[in-house]
LOZA-921458 format. One record per atom (N, C-alpha, C, O, CB): residue number from 0; x, y, z; residue in three letters. Coordinates in steps of 0.05 Angstrom, whole numbers, plus 5000, padded with zeros to 4 digits. Each point is the difference from the previous one (the first is absolute). Glycine has a CB too. Example, Ala and Ser with C-alpha at 12.3 -4.5 7.8 and 13.67 -1.06 7.14 Angstrom:
residues 2
+-----+------+-------+------+-----+
!   i ! east ! north !   up !  aa !
+-----+------+-------+------+-----+
!   0 ! 5264 !  4886 ! 5156 ! ALA !
!   0 ! 4982 !  5024 ! 5000 ! ALA !
!   0 ! 5018 !  5024 ! 5000 ! ALA !
!   0 ! 5021 !  5000 ! 5013 ! ALA !
!   0 ! 4941 !  4977 ! 5012 ! ALA !
!   1 ! 5031 !  5044 ! 4961 ! SER !
!   1 ! 5016 !  5024 ! 5001 ! SER !
!   1 ! 4985 !  5022 ! 5014 ! SER !
!   1 ! 5010 !  5022 ! 5004 ! SER !
!   1 ! 5014 !  4965 ! 4953 ! SER !
+-----+------+-------+------+-----+
END
This chain:
residues 86
+-----+------+-------+------+-----+
!   i ! east ! north !   up !  aa !
+-----+------+-------+------+-----+
!   0 ! 8522 !  7158 ! 5527 ! MET !
!   0 ! 4998 !  5025 ! 5013 ! MET !
!   0 ! 4977 !  5000 ! 5021 ! MET !
!   0 ! 5000 !  5016 ! 5018 ! MET !
!   0 ! 5019 !  5006 ! 4941 ! MET !
!   1 ! 4963 !  4961 ! 5038 ! ALA !
!   1 ! 4977 !  4996 ! 5018 ! ALA !
!   1 ! 5011 !  4990 ! 5026 ! ALA !
!   1 ! 4991 !  5009 ! 5020 ! ALA !
!   1 ! 4977 !  4980 ! 4943 ! ALA !
!   2 ! 5051 !  4995 ! 5037 ! ASN !
!   2 ! 5010 !  4990 ! 5028 ! ASN !
!   2 ! 5014 !  5023 ! 5013 ! ASN !
!   2 ! 4998 !  5001 ! 5025 ! ASN !
!   2 ! 5007 !  4950 ! 4959 ! ASN !
!   3 ! 5011 !  5067 ! 5003 ! LEU !
!   3 ! 5010 !  5023 ! 5014 ! LEU !
!   3 ! 4979 !  5019 ! 5013 ! LEU !
!   3 ! 5004 !  5012 ! 5021 ! LEU !
!   3 ! 5033 !  4983 ! 4947 ! LEU !
!   4 ! 4939 !  5008 ! 5016 ! GLU !
!   4 ! 4980 !  5016 ! 5013 ! GLU !
!   4 ! 4986 !  4984 ! 5026 ! GLU !
!   4 ! 4994 !  5013 ! 5020 ! GLU !
!   4 ! 4999 !  5010 ! 4933 ! GLU !
!   5 ! 5004 !  4953 ! 5045 ! ILE !
!   5 ! 4989 !  4986 ! 5020 ! ILE !
!   5 ! 5019 !  5002 ! 5026 ! ILE !
!   5 ! 4989 !  5004 ! 5022 ! ILE !
!   5 ! 4988 !  4965 ! 4943 ! ILE !
!   6 ! 5050 !  5029 ! 5032 ! GLN !
!   6 ! 5019 !  5000 ! 5021 ! GLN !
!   6 ! 5001 !  5030 ! 5012 ! GLN !
!   6 ! 5002 !  5004 ! 5024 ! GLN !
!   6 ! 5025 !  4956 ! 4951 ! GLN !
!   7 ! 4971 !  5058 ! 5007 ! LEU !
!   7 ! 5000 !  5028 ! 5012 ! LEU !
!   7 ! 4975 !  5006 ! 5018 ! LEU !
!   7 ! 5000 !  5018 ! 5016 ! LEU !
!   7 ! 5025 !  4996 ! 4944 ! LEU !
!   8 ! 4955 !  4970 ! 5035 ! GLN !
!   8 ! 4973 !  5004 ! 5017 ! GLN !
!   8 ! 5005 !  4984 ! 5026 ! GLN !
!   8 ! 4981 !  4999 ! 5016 ! GLN !
!   8 ! 4986 !  5005 ! 4940 ! GLN !
!   9 ! 5054 !  4984 ! 5050 ! GLY !
!   9 ! 5003 !  4985 ! 5023 ! GLY !
!   9 ! 4997 !  4970 ! 5000 ! GLY !
!   9 ! 5003 !  4987 ! 5021 ! GLY !
!   9 ! 4983 !  5054 ! 4996 ! GLY !
!  10 ! 5008 !  4946 ! 4961 ! PHE !
!  10 ! 4998 !  4973 ! 4996 ! PHE !
!  10 ! 5025 !  4987 ! 5001 ! PHE !
!  10 ! 5020 !  5012 ! 4991 ! PHE !
!  10 ! 4942 !  4996 ! 4984 ! PHE !
!  11 ! 5041 !  4967 ! 5034 ! ARG !
!  11 ! 5025 !  4984 ! 5003 ! ARG !
!  11 ! 4993 !  4973 ! 4988 ! ARG !
!  11 ! 4977 !  4990 ! 5001 ! ARG !
!  11 ! 5041 !  5034 ! 5043 ! ARG !
!  12 ! 5004 !  4965 ! 4945 ! LEU !
!  12 ! 4997 !  4972 ! 4990 ! LEU !
!  12 ! 4997 !  4981 ! 5022 ! LEU !
!  12 ! 5019 !  4996 ! 5016 ! LEU !
!  12 ! 5007 !  5015 ! 4944 ! LEU !
!  13 ! 4948 !  4976 ! 5042 ! THR !
!  13 ! 4992 !  4982 ! 5019 ! THR !
!  13 ! 5001 !  4970 ! 4990 ! THR !
!  13 ! 4992 !  4994 ! 4978 ! THR !
!  13 ! 4978 !  5043 ! 5040 ! THR !
!  14 ! 5041 !  4944 ! 4999 ! THR !
!  14 ! 5000 !  4974 ! 4992 ! THR !
!  14 ! 4990 !  4986 ! 5024 ! THR !
!  14 ! 5009 !  5005 ! 5023 ! THR !
!  14 ! 5029 !  4998 ! 4944 ! THR !
!  15 ! 4941 !  4977 ! 5029 ! ALA !
!  15 ! 4988 !  4989 ! 5022 ! ALA !
!  15 ! 5005 !  4968 ! 4994 ! ALA !
!  15 ! 4994 !  4992 ! 4978 ! ALA !
!  15 ! 4969 !  5049 ! 5030 ! ALA !
!  16 ! 5047 !  4943 ! 5010 ! GLN !
!  16 ! 5006 !  4972 ! 4998 ! GLN !
!  16 ! 4976 !  4989 ! 5016 ! GLN !
!  16 ! 4997 !  5001 ! 5025 ! GLN !
!  16 ! 5056 !  5002 ! 4972 ! GLN !
!  17 ! 4930 !  4986 ! 4985 ! ILE !
!  17 ! 4975 !  4988 ! 5015 ! ILE !
!  17 ! 5000 !  4967 ! 5000 ! ILE !
!  17 ! 5004 !  4986 ! 4980 ! ILE !
!  17 ! 4968 !  5058 ! 5004 ! ILE !
!  18 ! 5023 !  4947 ! 5040 ! TYR !
!  18 ! 5001 !  4971 ! 5002 ! TYR !
!  18 ! 4971 !  4990 ! 5006 ! TYR !
!  18 ! 4986 !  5011 ! 5018 ! TYR !
!  18 ! 5064 !  4990 ! 4999 ! TYR !
!  19 ! 4941 !  4979 ! 4969 ! TYR !
!  19 ! 4971 !  4992 ! 5002 ! TYR !
!  19 ! 4999 !  4971 ! 4999 ! TYR !
!  19 ! 5017 !  4986 ! 4988 ! TYR !
!  19 ! 4965 !  5057 ! 4991 ! TYR !
!  20 ! 4996 !  4946 ! 5034 ! PHE !
!  20 ! 4995 !  4972 ! 4998 ! PHE !
!  20 ! 4985 !  4990 ! 4975 ! PHE !
!  20 ! 4978 !  5010 ! 4994 ! PHE !
!  20 ! 5023 !  4993 ! 5053 ! PHE !
!  21 ! 5010 !  4978 ! 4938 ! LEU !
!  21 ! 4986 !  4990 ! 4976 ! LEU !
!  21 ! 4973 !  4989 ! 5007 ! LEU !
!  21 ! 4997 !  4985 ! 5019 ! LEU !
!  21 ! 5047 !  5004 ! 4960 ! LEU !
!  22 ! 4937 !  5018 ! 5005 ! PRO !
!  22 ! 4971 !  4991 ! 5006 ! PRO !
!  22 ! 4996 !  4972 ! 5000 ! PRO !
!  22 ! 4984 !  4989 ! 5016 ! PRO !
!  22 ! 5001 !  5050 ! 4966 ! PRO !
!  23 ! 5030 !  4946 ! 4998 ! ASP !
!  23 ! 4997 !  4970 ! 4997 ! ASP !
!  23 ! 5016 !  4984 ! 5020 ! ASP !
!  23 ! 4994 !  4978 ! 5008 ! ASP !
!  23 ! 4999 !  5029 ! 4943 ! ASP !
!  24 ! 5029 !  5008 ! 5059 ! TYR !
!  24 ! 5020 !  4985 ! 5016 ! TYR !
!  24 ! 5006 !  5019 ! 5025 ! TYR !
!  24 ! 5021 !  5013 ! 5001 ! TYR !
!  24 ! 5001 !  4960 ! 4957 ! TYR !
!  25 ! 4961 !  5029 ! 5061 ! PRO !
!  25 ! 5000 !  5020 ! 5022 ! PRO !
!  25 ! 5026 !  4998 ! 5016 ! PRO !
!  25 ! 5007 !  5018 ! 5015 ! PRO !
!  25 ! 4942 !  4981 ! 4987 ! PRO !
!  26 ! 5064 !  4980 ! 4995 ! ARG !
!  26 ! 5025 !  5000 ! 5017 ! ARG !
!  26 ! 5026 !  5010 ! 4985 ! ARG !
!  26 ! 5022 !  5002 ! 5011 ! ARG !
!  26 ! 4957 !  4958 ! 5014 ! ARG !
!  27 ! 5017 !  5046 ! 4950 ! LEU !
!  27 ! 5019 !  5013 ! 4983 ! LEU !
!  27 ! 4999 !  5033 ! 4998 ! LEU !
!  27 ! 4979 !  5012 ! 4998 ! LEU !
!  27 ! 5019 !  4942 ! 4976 ! LEU !
!  28 ! 5024 !  5056 ! 5028 ! ILE !
!  28 ! 4999 !  5030 ! 4996 ! ILE !
!  28 ! 5014 !  5007 ! 4975 ! ILE !
!  28 ! 5020 !  4988 ! 4993 ! ILE !
!  28 ! 4981 !  5021 ! 5056 ! ILE !
!  29 ! 4989 !  5010 ! 4937 ! GLN !
!  29 ! 5007 !  5011 ! 4977 ! GLN !
!  29 ! 5008 !  5028 ! 5001 ! GLN !
!  29 ! 4987 !  5015 ! 5016 ! GLN !
!  29 ! 4986 !  4953 ! 4966 ! GLN !
!  30 ! 5048 !  5043 ! 5001 ! GLU !
!  30 ! 5005 !  5028 ! 5004 ! GLU !
!  30 ! 4992 !  5016 ! 4976 ! GLU !
!  30 ! 5001 !  4990 ! 4977 ! GLU !
!  30 ! 5035 !  4999 ! 5053 ! GLU !
!  31 ! 4958 !  5034 ! 4974 ! PHE !
!  31 ! 4988 !  5020 ! 4978 ! PHE !
!  31 ! 5017 !  5027 ! 5006 ! PHE !
!  31 ! 5001 !  5011 ! 5022 ! PHE !
!  31 ! 4946 !  4968 ! 4976 ! PHE !
!  32 ! 5065 !  5031 ! 4979 ! LEU !
!  32 ! 5012 !  5028 ! 5004 ! LEU !
!  32 ! 4981 !  5019 ! 4986 ! LEU !
!  32 ! 4991 !  4996 ! 4978 ! LEU !
!  32 ! 5058 !  4987 ! 5023 ! LEU !
!  33 ! 4946 !  5040 ! 5014 ! TRP !
!  33 ! 4985 !  5022 ! 4991 ! TRP !
!  33 ! 5019 !  5023 ! 4998 ! TRP !
!  33 ! 5016 !  5002 ! 5019 ! TRP !
!  33 ! 4941 !  4982 ! 5002 ! TRP !
!  34 ! 5043 !  5032 ! 4959 ! GLN !
!  34 ! 5015 !  5023 ! 4998 ! GLN !
!  34 ! 4986 !  5023 ! 4987 ! GLN !
!  34 ! 4988 !  4997 ! 4979 ! GLN !
!  34 ! 5049 !  4974 ! 5022 ! GLN !
!  35 ! 4963 !  5055 ! 5012 ! ASP !
!  35 ! 4988 !  5022 ! 4986 ! ASP !
!  35 ! 5010 !  5026 ! 5017 ! ASP !
!  35 ! 5011 !  4998 ! 5021 ! ASP !
!  35 ! 4947 !  4973 ! 4961 ! ASP !
!  36 ! 5036 !  5051 ! 5007 ! TYR !
!  36 ! 5006 !  5025 ! 5015 ! TYR !
!  36 ! 4978 !  5006 ! 5019 ! TYR !
!  36 ! 4977 !  5002 ! 4993 ! TYR !
!  36 ! 5049 !  5016 ! 4970 ! TYR !
!  37 ! 4983 !  4986 ! 5063 ! ASP !
!  37 ! 4980 !  5006 ! 5021 ! ASP !
!  37 ! 5012 !  5020 ! 5017 ! ASP !
!  37 ! 5023 !  5007 ! 4996 ! ASP !
!  37 ! 4957 !  4949 ! 5004 ! ASP !
!  38 ! 5004 !  5055 ! 5021 ! ILE !
!  38 ! 5009 !  5017 ! 5017 ! ILE !
!  38 ! 5004 !  4990 ! 5030 ! ILE !
!  38 ! 4981 !  4993 ! 5012 ! ILE !
!  38 ! 4998 !  5039 ! 4957 ! ILE !
!  39 ! 5045 !  4969 ! 5041 ! ALA !
!  39 ! 5008 !  4989 ! 5026 ! ALA !
!  39 ! 4990 !  5022 ! 5022 ! ALA !
!  39 ! 5001 !  5024 ! 4993 ! ALA !
!  39 ! 5043 !  4948 ! 4985 ! ALA !
!  40 ! 4949 !  5021 ! 5044 ! PRO !
!  40 ! 5000 !  4974 ! 5011 ! PRO !
!  40 ! 4970 !  4983 ! 5001 ! PRO !
!  40 ! 4997 !  4977 ! 5008 ! PRO !
!  40 ! 5043 !  5045 ! 5019 ! PRO !
!  41 ! 4942 !  4995 ! 4963 ! LYS !
!  41 ! 4973 !  4987 ! 4997 ! LYS !
!  41 ! 4992 !  4982 ! 4977 ! LYS !
!  41 ! 4981 !  4985 ! 5001 ! LYS !
!  41 ! 5009 !  5053 ! 5022 ! LYS !
!  42 ! 5028 !  4965 ! 4955 ! PHE !
!  42 ! 4997 !  4979 ! 4980 ! PHE !
!  42 ! 4970 !  4995 ! 4990 ! PHE !
!  42 ! 4990 !  4978 ! 5001 ! PHE !
!  42 ! 5052 !  5002 ! 5020 ! PHE !
!  43 ! 4944 !  5042 ! 4971 ! PRO !
!  43 ! 4971 !  4997 ! 4991 ! PRO !
!  43 ! 4998 !  4980 ! 4978 ! PRO !
!  43 ! 4983 !  4983 ! 5001 ! PRO !
!  43 ! 5006 !  5063 ! 5011 ! PRO !
!  44 ! 5028 !  4955 ! 4966 ! LYS !
!  44 ! 4997 !  4980 ! 4980 ! LYS !
!  44 ! 5002 !  4972 ! 5005 ! LYS !
!  44 ! 4985 !  4983 ! 4992 ! LYS !
!  44 ! 5030 !  5051 ! 4984 ! LYS !
!  45 ! 5006 !  4961 ! 5039 ! LEU !
!  45 ! 5004 !  4972 ! 5015 ! LEU !
!  45 ! 4979 !  4992 ! 5014 ! LEU !
!  45 ! 4992 !  4977 ! 4995 ! LEU !
!  45 ! 5050 !  5030 ! 5010 ! LEU !
!  46 ! 4946 !  5007 ! 5013 ! ASN !
!  46 ! 4979 !  4994 ! 5018 ! ASN !
!  46 ! 4976 !  4995 ! 4982 ! ASN !
!  46 ! 4984 !  4983 ! 5007 ! ASN !
!  46 ! 5036 !  5043 ! 5033 ! ASN !
!  47 ! 4975 !  4990 ! 4937 ! GLN !
!  47 ! 4977 !  4994 ! 4984 ! GLN !
!  47 ! 5001 !  4973 ! 4986 ! GLN !
!  47 ! 4980 !  4986 ! 4998 ! GLN !
!  47 ! 5017 !  5063 ! 4995 ! GLN !
!  48 ! 5029 !  4943 ! 4998 ! PHE !
!  48 ! 5006 !  4975 ! 4990 ! PHE !
!  48 ! 4994 !  4977 ! 5018 ! PHE !
!  48 ! 4987 !  4980 ! 4994 ! PHE !
!  48 ! 5045 !  5043 ! 4981 ! PHE !
!  49 ! 4977 !  4982 ! 5049 ! LEU !
!  49 ! 4997 !  4980 ! 5021 ! LEU !
!  49 ! 4971 !  4996 ! 5008 ! LEU !
!  49 ! 4993 !  4978 ! 5008 ! LEU !
!  49 ! 5053 !  5033 ! 5009 ! LEU !
!  50 ! 4937 !  5010 ! 4981 ! ASP !
!  50 ! 4974 !  4997 ! 5006 ! ASP !
!  50 ! 4984 !  4984 ! 4978 ! ASP !
!  50 ! 4981 !  4984 ! 5005 ! ASP !
!  50 ! 5023 !  5058 ! 5020 ! ASP !
!  51 ! 5007 !  4965 ! 4950 ! PHE !
!  51 ! 4989 !  4986 ! 4978 ! PHE !
!  51 ! 5005 !  4969 ! 5003 ! PHE !
!  51 ! 4983 !  4983 ! 4996 ! PHE !
!  51 ! 5023 !  5060 ! 4975 ! PHE !
!  52 ! 5020 !  4951 ! 5035 ! TRP !
!  52 ! 5010 !  4972 ! 5005 ! TRP !
!  52 ! 4981 !  4987 ! 5019 ! TRP !
!  52 ! 4990 !  4979 ! 4992 ! TRP !
!  52 ! 5058 !  5034 ! 5000 ! TRP !
!  53 ! 4947 !  4996 ! 5031 ! LYS !
!  53 ! 4985 !  4990 ! 5021 ! LYS !
!  53 ! 4971 !  4993 ! 4991 ! LYS !
!  53 ! 4989 !  4980 ! 5007 ! LYS !
!  53 ! 5040 !  5047 ! 5026 ! LYS !
!  54 ! 4960 !  4992 ! 4949 ! LYS !
!  54 ! 4975 !  4997 ! 4993 ! LYS !
!  54 ! 4995 !  4982 ! 4977 ! LYS !
!  54 ! 4981 !  4985 ! 4999 ! LYS !
!  54 ! 5013 !  5058 ! 5020 ! LYS !
!  55 ! 5024 !  4958 ! 4960 ! ASP !
!  55 ! 4995 !  4986 ! 4973 ! ASP !
!  55 ! 5017 !  4976 ! 4995 ! ASP !
!  55 ! 4993 !  4983 ! 4984 ! ASP !
!  55 ! 4995 !  5060 ! 4997 ! ASP !
!  56 ! 5035 !  4955 ! 5035 ! ILE !
!  56 ! 5020 !  4979 ! 4992 ! ILE !
!  56 ! 4997 !  4977 ! 5021 ! ILE !
!  56 ! 4997 !  5006 ! 5024 ! ILE !
!  56 ! 5038 !  5029 ! 4955 ! ILE !
!  57 ! 4965 !  4938 ! 5012 ! GLU !
!  57 ! 4995 !  4978 ! 5021 ! GLU !
!  57 ! 5023 !  4995 ! 5017 ! GLU !
!  57 ! 4996 !  4988 ! 5021 ! GLU !
!  57 ! 4974 !  4991 ! 4948 ! GLU !
!  58 ! 5055 !  5029 ! 5025 ! GLY !
!  58 ! 5024 !  4991 ! 5017 ! GLY !
!  58 ! 5000 !  5021 ! 5022 ! GLY !
!  58 ! 4999 !  5024 ! 4996 ! GLY !
!  58 ! 5030 !  4954 ! 4965 ! GLY !
!  59 ! 4972 !  5009 ! 5065 ! ASN !
!  59 ! 4999 !  5017 ! 5026 ! ASN !
!  59 ! 5029 !  5012 ! 5004 ! ASN !
!  59 ! 5020 !  4987 ! 4996 ! ASN !
!  59 ! 4942 !  4982 ! 5028 ! ASN !
!  60 ! 5038 !  5055 ! 4983 ! LEU !
!  60 ! 5027 !  5012 ! 5004 ! LEU !
!  60 ! 5013 !  4987 ! 5024 ! LEU !
!  60 ! 4986 !  4993 ! 5019 ! LEU !
!  60 ! 4999 !  5050 ! 4961 ! LEU !
!  61 ! 5042 !  4953 ! 5020 ! HIS !
!  61 ! 5014 !  4990 ! 5023 ! HIS !
!  61 ! 5018 !  5024 ! 5011 ! HIS !
!  61 ! 5000 !  5005 ! 5025 ! HIS !
!  61 ! 5000 !  4945 ! 4955 ! HIS !
!  62 ! 5014 !  5065 ! 5004 ! SER !
!  62 ! 5014 !  5024 ! 5007 ! SER !
!  62 ! 5009 !  5017 ! 4977 ! SER !
!  62 ! 5002 !  4990 ! 4977 ! SER !
!  62 ! 5011 !  4987 ! 5063 ! SER !
!  63 ! 4992 !  5047 ! 4966 ! VAL !
!  63 ! 5008 !  5022 ! 4981 ! VAL !
!  63 ! 5023 !  5017 ! 5010 ! VAL !
!  63 ! 4999 !  5011 ! 5022 ! VAL !
!  63 ! 4954 !  4990 ! 4961 ! VAL !
!  64 ! 5070 !  4999 ! 5000 ! TYR !
!  64 ! 5022 !  5015 ! 5008 ! TYR !
!  64 ! 5001 !  5020 ! 4979 ! TYR !
!  64 ! 4996 !  4993 ! 4976 ! TYR !
!  64 ! 5029 !  4972 ! 5048 ! TYR !
!  65 ! 4981 !  5062 ! 4985 ! VAL !
!  65 ! 5000 !  5023 ! 4984 ! VAL !
!  65 ! 5028 !  5014 ! 4999 ! VAL !
!  65 ! 5014 !  5001 ! 5020 ! VAL !
!  65 ! 4937 !  5004 ! 4992 ! VAL !
!  66 ! 5057 !  5004 ! 4966 ! ALA !
!  66 ! 5023 !  5013 ! 4995 ! ALA !
!  66 ! 4996 !  5026 ! 4981 ! ALA !
!  66 ! 4987 !  4997 ! 4979 ! ALA !
!  66 ! 5037 !  4958 ! 5029 ! ALA !
!  67 ! 4985 !  5068 ! 5000 ! ASP !
!  67 ! 4999 !  5023 ! 4981 ! ASP !
!  67 ! 5026 !  5012 ! 4997 ! ASP !
!  67 ! 5018 !  4998 ! 5016 ! ASP !
!  67 ! 4938 !  5011 ! 4997 ! ASP !
!  68 ! 5045 !  5005 ! 4964 ! GLN !
!  68 ! 5026 !  5014 ! 4994 ! GLN !
!  68 ! 4994 !  5027 ! 4989 ! GLN !
!  68 ! 4985 !  5002 ! 4981 ! GLN !
!  68 ! 5040 !  4955 ! 5009 ! GLN !
!  69 ! 4986 !  5064 ! 5024 ! LYS !
!  69 ! 4997 !  5026 ! 4986 ! LYS !
!  69 ! 5020 !  5001 ! 4979 ! LYS !
!  69 ! 5023 !  4995 ! 5006 ! LYS !
!  69 ! 4959 !  5029 ! 5035 ! LYS !
!  70 ! 5010 !  4981 ! 4935 ! LEU !
!  70 ! 5019 !  4999 ! 4977 ! LEU !
!  70 ! 5014 !  5024 ! 4994 ! LEU !
!  70 ! 5022 !  5001 ! 4990 ! LEU !
!  70 ! 4952 !  4966 ! 4991 ! LEU !
!  71 ! 5010 !  5056 ! 5025 ! LEU !
!  71 ! 5011 !  5027 ! 4997 ! LEU !
!  71 ! 5008 !  5011 ! 5028 ! LEU !
!  71 ! 4988 !  4993 ! 5020 ! LEU !
!  71 ! 4983 !  5015 ! 4937 ! LEU !
!  72 ! 5050 !  5009 ! 5044 ! THR !
!  72 ! 5007 !  5016 ! 5022 ! THR !
!  72 ! 5001 !  5031 ! 4991 ! THR !
!  72 ! 5001 !  5008 ! 4976 ! THR !
!  72 ! 5025 !  4951 ! 5045 ! THR !
!  73 ! 4975 !  5055 ! 4999 ! MET !
!  73 ! 5000 !  5029 ! 4995 ! MET !
!  73 ! 5024 !  5008 ! 4983 ! MET !
!  73 ! 4997 !  5019 ! 4984 ! MET !
!  73 ! 4979 !  4989 ! 5058 ! MET !
!  74 ! 5047 !  4979 ! 4961 ! SER !
!  74 ! 5022 !  5005 ! 4986 ! SER !
!  74 ! 4998 !  4991 ! 4970 ! SER !
!  74 ! 5016 !  5009 ! 4983 ! SER !
!  74 ! 5007 !  4988 ! 5061 ! SER !
!  75 ! 4958 !  4986 ! 4949 ! ASP !
!  75 ! 4995 !  4994 ! 4974 ! ASP !
!  75 ! 4986 !  5018 ! 4984 ! ASP !
!  75 ! 5003 !  5001 ! 4976 ! ASP !
!  75 ! 5000 !  4959 ! 5038 ! ASP !
!  76 ! 4979 !  5056 ! 5001 ! ILE !
!  76 ! 4982 !  5020 ! 4984 ! ILE !
!  76 ! 5010 !  5028 ! 5005 ! ILE !
!  76 ! 4988 !  5017 ! 4987 ! ILE !
!  76 ! 4971 !  4954 ! 5015 ! ILE !
!  77 ! 5060 !  5037 ! 5015 ! GLN !
!  77 ! 5009 !  5026 ! 5005 ! GLN !
!  77 ! 5021 !  5005 ! 4975 ! GLN !
!  77 ! 5015 !  4982 ! 4993 ! GLN !
!  77 ! 4977 !  5016 ! 5063 ! GLN !
!  78 ! 5007 !  5026 ! 4932 ! PRO !
!  78 ! 5021 !  5006 ! 4981 ! PRO !
!  78 ! 5026 !  5005 ! 5012 ! PRO !
!  78 ! 5005 !  5011 ! 5021 ! PRO !
!  78 ! 4962 !  5007 ! 4953 ! PRO !
!  79 ! 5052 !  4970 ! 5009 ! ARG !
!  79 ! 5030 !  5000 ! 5009 ! ARG !
!  79 ! 5014 !  5024 ! 4989 ! ARG !
!  79 ! 4995 !  5007 ! 4977 ! ARG !
!  79 ! 5007 !  4943 ! 5024 ! ARG !
!  80 ! 5013 !  5063 ! 5014 ! SER !
!  80 ! 5014 !  5023 ! 4987 ! SER !
!  80 ! 5025 !  4991 ! 4983 ! SER !
!  80 ! 5014 !  4981 ! 5007 ! SER !
!  80 ! 4969 !  5048 ! 5031 ! SER !
!  81 ! 5022 !  4984 ! 4941 ! LYS !
!  81 ! 5024 !  4993 ! 4986 ! LYS !
!  81 ! 5020 !  5020 ! 5001 ! LYS !
!  81 ! 4995 !  5024 ! 4998 ! LYS !
!  81 ! 4979 !  4950 ! 4973 ! LYS !
!  82 ! 5049 !  5016 ! 5033 ! GLU !
!  82 ! 5026 !  5019 ! 4999 ! GLU !
!  82 ! 5006 !  5007 ! 4974 ! GLU !
!  82 ! 5000 !  4984 ! 4981 ! GLU !
!  82 ! 5019 !  4997 ! 5057 ! GLU !
!  83 ! 4987 !  5045 ! 4959 ! ILE !
!  83 ! 5009 !  5008 ! 4974 ! ILE !
!  83 ! 5030 !  5007 ! 4999 ! ILE !
!  83 ! 5009 !  5018 ! 5014 ! ILE !
!  83 ! 4943 !  4999 ! 4977 ! ILE !
!  84 ! 5064 !  4969 ! 4994 ! PRO !
!  84 ! 5030 !  5002 ! 5000 ! PRO !
!  84 ! 5007 !  5027 ! 4990 ! PRO !
!  84 ! 4989 !  5011 ! 4980 ! PRO !
!  84 ! 5019 !  4939 ! 5012 ! PRO !
!  85 ! 5009 !  5061 ! 5024 ! ILE !
!  85 ! 5011 !  5028 ! 4993 ! ILE !
!  85 ! 5029 !  5000 ! 4981 ! ILE !
!  85 ! 5010 !  5021 ! 4993 ! ILE !
!  85 ! 4969 !  4994 ! 5057 ! ILE !
+-----+------+-------+------+-----+
END
C-alpha cells in the first residue's frame, strides 16, 4: 500500500544505469543499477545518490542513463461506472 501512496504523490519508478571506472583497473568500466521512486524531471533522490557517489566512492563516474516509468495513470485511479442489467 505504501507504493500506491508514493505514486499518488507523483513519484515514478526510476532506474539509473551507472557506468564507472574500477579504482584498481582504471581502463575497465563496471555497471551499477540503481532503482528507487523519484520525481521527474529533477530526480532529487538520484542526484543525492550521485553526489554521495562522487564524494565517498572511489570509482569515477563514466556515464549515467536514466529511465522512469509512471506506474499509475488517471484511468487507474478514477472510479469506473458499472452497468446494471435490466
